[in-house]
NULOKE-488709 format. One record per residue: residue number from 0; residue in one letter; x, y, z of N, C-alpha, C in turn. Coordinates in steps of 0.001 Angstrom, whole numbers, plus 500000, padded with zeros to 6 digits. Layout:
% residues N
+-------+------+--------+--------+--------+--------+--------+--------+--------+--------+--------+
: pator : fike :   n.c1 :   n.c2 :   n.c3 :  ca.c1 :  ca.c2 :  ca.c3 :   c.c1 :   c.c2 :   c.c3 :
+-------+------+--------+--------+--------+--------+--------+--------+--------+--------+--------+
:   NUM :    a :      X :      Y :      Z :      X :      Y :      Z :      X :      Y :      Z :
...
+-------+------+--------+--------+--------+--------+--------+--------+--------+--------+--------+
END
This chain:
% residues 86
+-------+------+--------+--------+--------+--------+--------+--------+--------+--------+--------+
: pator : fike :   n.c1 :   n.c2 :   n.c3 :  ca.c1 :  ca.c2 :  ca.c3 :   c.c1 :   c.c2 :   c.c3 :
+-------+------+--------+--------+--------+--------+--------+--------+--------+--------+--------+
:     0 :    m : 727709 : 761037 : 159319 : 728353 : 760557 : 158012 : 727306 : 759653 : 157327 :
:     1 :    q : 727250 : 759851 : 155984 : 726346 : 759015 : 155238 : 726984 : 757612 : 154974 :
:     2 :    v : 726259 : 756667 : 154840 : 726568 : 755260 : 154676 : 727480 : 755167 : 153429 :
:     3 :    s : 727162 : 755821 : 152375 : 727972 : 755744 : 151001 : 729349 : 756267 : 151273 :
:     4 :    t : 729517 : 757376 : 152106 : 730759 : 757815 : 152464 : 731661 : 757053 : 153252 :
:     5 :    i : 730941 : 756315 : 154140 : 731650 : 755320 : 154963 : 732157 : 754128 : 153994 :
:     6 :    i : 731283 : 753706 : 153295 : 731696 : 752500 : 152303 : 732959 : 752975 : 151563 :
:     7 :    e : 732749 : 754067 : 150978 : 734003 : 754547 : 150027 : 735083 : 754851 : 150862 :
:     8 :    r : 734970 : 755247 : 152031 : 736257 : 755431 : 152945 : 736877 : 754171 : 153161 :
:     9 :    v : 736095 : 753044 : 153682 : 736629 : 751765 : 153888 : 737408 : 751230 : 152554 :
:    10 :    h : 736677 : 751403 : 151302 : 737180 : 750791 : 150130 : 738568 : 751558 : 149740 :
:    11 :    q : 738489 : 752765 : 149837 : 739622 : 753442 : 149662 : 740911 : 753201 : 150548 :
:    12 :    a : 740559 : 752970 : 151786 : 741667 : 752653 : 152808 : 742326 : 751181 : 152384 :
:    13 :    l : 741394 : 750287 : 152059 : 741835 : 748955 : 151660 : 742824 : 749091 : 150275 :
:    14 :    e : 742298 : 749969 : 149302 : 743168 : 749990 : 148056 : 744368 : 750732 : 148328 :
:    15 :    e : 744452 : 751587 : 149093 : 745753 : 752183 : 149604 : 746702 : 751271 : 150436 :
:    16 :    h : 746087 : 750459 : 151198 : 746772 : 749424 : 151883 : 747454 : 748389 : 150861 :
:    17 :    g : 746751 : 748135 : 149952 : 747281 : 747219 : 148907 : 747637 : 745815 : 149002 :
:    18 :    r : 746979 : 745354 : 150113 : 747253 : 743786 : 150275 : 746235 : 743267 : 151318 :
:    19 :    d : 746093 : 741935 : 151431 : 745061 : 741436 : 152254 : 745431 : 741978 : 153777 :
:    20 :    c : 744476 : 742030 : 154427 : 744495 : 742304 : 155895 : 743236 : 741865 : 156703 :
:    21 :    s : 743495 : 741769 : 158004 : 742449 : 741198 : 158816 : 741500 : 742526 : 159173 :
:    22 :    m : 740277 : 741898 : 159677 : 739350 : 743007 : 160015 : 739851 : 743888 : 161024 :
:    23 :    e : 740620 : 743548 : 162038 : 741174 : 744426 : 162855 : 742104 : 745469 : 162288 :
:    24 :    e : 742871 : 745135 : 161295 : 743736 : 745913 : 160487 : 742856 : 746997 : 159700 :
:    25 :    v : 741901 : 746454 : 159192 : 740838 : 747552 : 158402 : 740346 : 748540 : 159452 :
:    26 :    v : 739980 : 748078 : 160664 : 739578 : 749095 : 161672 : 740710 : 750159 : 161955 :
:    27 :    g : 741746 : 749628 : 162029 : 742975 : 750389 : 162245 : 743216 : 751413 : 161091 :
:    28 :    l : 742986 : 751085 : 159904 : 743191 : 751924 : 158678 : 742147 : 753101 : 158520 :
:    29 :    c : 741190 : 752935 : 159353 : 740090 : 754060 : 159417 : 739728 : 754236 : 160902 :
:    30 :    p : 740772 : 755023 : 161405 : 740315 : 755303 : 162853 : 739493 : 756292 : 163241 :
:    31 :    d : 738824 : 757070 : 162238 : 737670 : 757898 : 162245 : 736300 : 757179 : 162286 :
:    32 :    l : 736390 : 755904 : 161981 : 735142 : 755025 : 161964 : 734911 : 754172 : 163218 :
:    33 :    t : 733897 : 753786 : 163494 : 733602 : 752840 : 164551 : 733832 : 751391 : 163996 :
:    34 :    w : 733847 : 750294 : 164931 : 734032 : 748990 : 164305 : 732961 : 748692 : 163695 :
:    35 :    n : 731707 : 749091 : 164134 : 730547 : 748640 : 163418 : 730291 : 749331 : 162095 :
:    36 :    q : 730904 : 750442 : 161843 : 730788 : 751057 : 160644 : 731622 : 750258 : 159637 :
:    37 :    v : 732860 : 749857 : 160095 : 733853 : 749330 : 159211 : 733063 : 747964 : 158751 :
:    38 :    y : 732615 : 747162 : 159805 : 731923 : 745842 : 159528 : 730900 : 745808 : 158565 :
:    39 :    l : 729907 : 747042 : 158663 : 728919 : 747122 : 157675 : 729381 : 747457 : 156368 :
:    40 :    a : 730331 : 748334 : 156260 : 731027 : 748722 : 154857 : 731698 : 747486 : 154370 :
:    41 :    i : 732359 : 746539 : 155091 : 732984 : 745416 : 154637 : 731877 : 744384 : 154027 :
:    42 :    d : 730881 : 744241 : 154902 : 729683 : 743436 : 154608 : 729035 : 743857 : 153155 :
:    43 :    y : 728864 : 745268 : 152884 : 728280 : 745579 : 151757 : 729357 : 745524 : 150663 :
:    44 :    l : 730550 : 745809 : 150881 : 731552 : 745594 : 149697 : 731740 : 744120 : 149196 :
:    45 :    s : 731458 : 743366 : 150194 : 731608 : 741830 : 149961 : 730457 : 741356 : 149093 :
:    46 :    k : 729248 : 741958 : 149561 : 728066 : 741537 : 148634 : 727969 : 741952 : 147410 :
:    47 :    t : 728698 : 743095 : 147203 : 728609 : 743719 : 145934 : 729956 : 743298 : 144939 :
:    48 :    g : 730724 : 742360 : 145641 : 731837 : 741913 : 144752 : 733056 : 742847 : 144810 :
:    49 :    r : 733232 : 743785 : 145679 : 734312 : 744650 : 145543 : 735405 : 744199 : 146417 :
:    50 :    v : 735206 : 743491 : 147575 : 736162 : 742757 : 148357 : 735799 : 741227 : 148530 :
:    51 :    r : 736615 : 740469 : 149089 : 736423 : 739040 : 149456 : 736857 : 738960 : 150870 :
:    52 :    v : 735953 : 738321 : 151470 : 736296 : 738019 : 152887 : 736548 : 736657 : 153232 :
:    53 :    t : 737446 : 736084 : 153798 : 737743 : 734773 : 154011 : 737932 : 734380 : 155463 :
:    54 :    l : 737572 : 733150 : 156104 : 737976 : 732801 : 157309 : 739167 : 731991 : 157454 :
:    55 :    d : 740247 : 732366 : 157945 : 741618 : 731783 : 157869 : 741287 : 730509 : 159053 :
:    56 :    p : 742066 : 729503 : 159033 : 742058 : 728390 : 159948 : 742112 : 728638 : 161388 :
:    57 :    d : 742901 : 729933 : 161536 : 742970 : 730401 : 163090 : 741954 : 731250 : 163469 :
:    58 :    r : 740768 : 731161 : 162670 : 739546 : 731975 : 162871 : 739682 : 733355 : 162761 :
:    59 :    t : 740765 : 734010 : 161783 : 740726 : 735309 : 161670 : 740119 : 735672 : 160340 :
:    60 :    y : 739205 : 736712 : 160258 : 738629 : 737050 : 159028 : 739675 : 737962 : 158145 :
:    61 :    t : 739996 : 737746 : 156771 : 740884 : 738386 : 156124 : 740114 : 739026 : 155018 :
:    62 :    v : 740345 : 740281 : 154669 : 739846 : 741043 : 153681 : 740645 : 741251 : 152409 :
:    63 :    q : 740187 : 741006 : 151189 : 741125 : 741052 : 150046 : 740295 : 742089 : 149110 :
:    64 :    v : 740834 : 743222 : 148852 : 740127 : 744141 : 147972 : 740473 : 743743 : 146505 :
:    65 :    y : 739420 : 743996 : 145532 : 739528 : 743944 : 144170 : 739818 : 745218 : 143394 :
:    66 :    p : 740841 : 745348 : 142787 : 741091 : 746711 : 142204 : 740009 : 747174 : 141300 :
:    67 :    v : 739669 : 748580 : 141486 : 738590 : 749090 : 140621 : 739126 : 749271 : 139192 :
:    68 :    l : 738342 : 748874 : 138233 : 738776 : 748924 : 136833 : 738211 : 750305 : 136260 :
:    69 :    s : 739125 : 750975 : 135546 : 738642 : 752159 : 134846 : 737692 : 751715 : 133784 :
:    70 :    d : 736839 : 752560 : 133189 : 735951 : 752372 : 132142 : 736739 : 751720 : 130996 :
:    71 :    t : 737849 : 752216 : 130603 : 738557 : 751587 : 129459 : 739010 : 750266 : 129782 :
:    72 :    a : 739529 : 749937 : 130982 : 740020 : 748591 : 131312 : 738771 : 747678 : 131364 :
:    73 :    r : 737724 : 748123 : 131892 : 736487 : 747353 : 131956 : 735961 : 746957 : 130528 :
:    74 :    a : 736087 : 747901 : 129544 : 735598 : 747615 : 128157 : 736490 : 746647 : 127597 :
:    75 :    s : 737857 : 746659 : 127864 : 738811 : 745807 : 127224 : 738643 : 744429 : 127952 :
:    76 :    s : 738480 : 744187 : 129147 : 738171 : 742960 : 129733 : 736824 : 742362 : 129023 :
:    77 :    r : 735837 : 743207 : 128841 : 734699 : 742463 : 128320 : 734924 : 741977 : 127014 :
:    78 :    q : 735692 : 742683 : 126063 : 736026 : 742502 : 124665 : 736730 : 741077 : 124789 :
:    79 :    e : 737725 : 740913 : 125610 : 738540 : 739829 : 125816 : 737608 : 738501 : 126127 :
:    80 :    q : 736569 : 738603 : 127148 : 735869 : 737653 : 127330 : 734886 : 737199 : 126211 :
:    81 :    m : 734499 : 738244 : 125528 : 733670 : 737890 : 124348 : 734479 : 737191 : 123239 :
:    82 :    q : 735657 : 737368 : 123096 : 736527 : 736793 : 122139 : 736701 : 735477 : 122576 :
:    83 :    k : 736691 : 735158 : 123748 : 736975 : 733764 : 124083 : 735792 : 732865 : 123979 :
:    84 :    v : 734471 : 733584 : 124093 : 733411 : 732724 : 123799 : 733324 : 732383 : 122407 :
:    85 :    v : 733567 : 733411 : 121455 : 733596 : 733118 : 120027 : 734401 : 732182 : 119529 :
+-------+------+--------+--------+--------+--------+--------+--------+--------+--------+--------+
END
């Protein structure tokens, strides 16, 4: 399986889940992938700003997915930001 396919598979599973979840839960959402594949996908998604990973006080890593904006929503968001600047 290609790396890009794995990354998209993990991201899609997180979006479908629709809420914060632990790393162990993410692995459970993708039973067709190994723990290492999920970890590397989460690492990439975090570095590219598509998810946020936090460490809870009980030392559990939590993953929060950012919704993917459509092109129209992205353009609208940029316009709103530009209007705030002006």
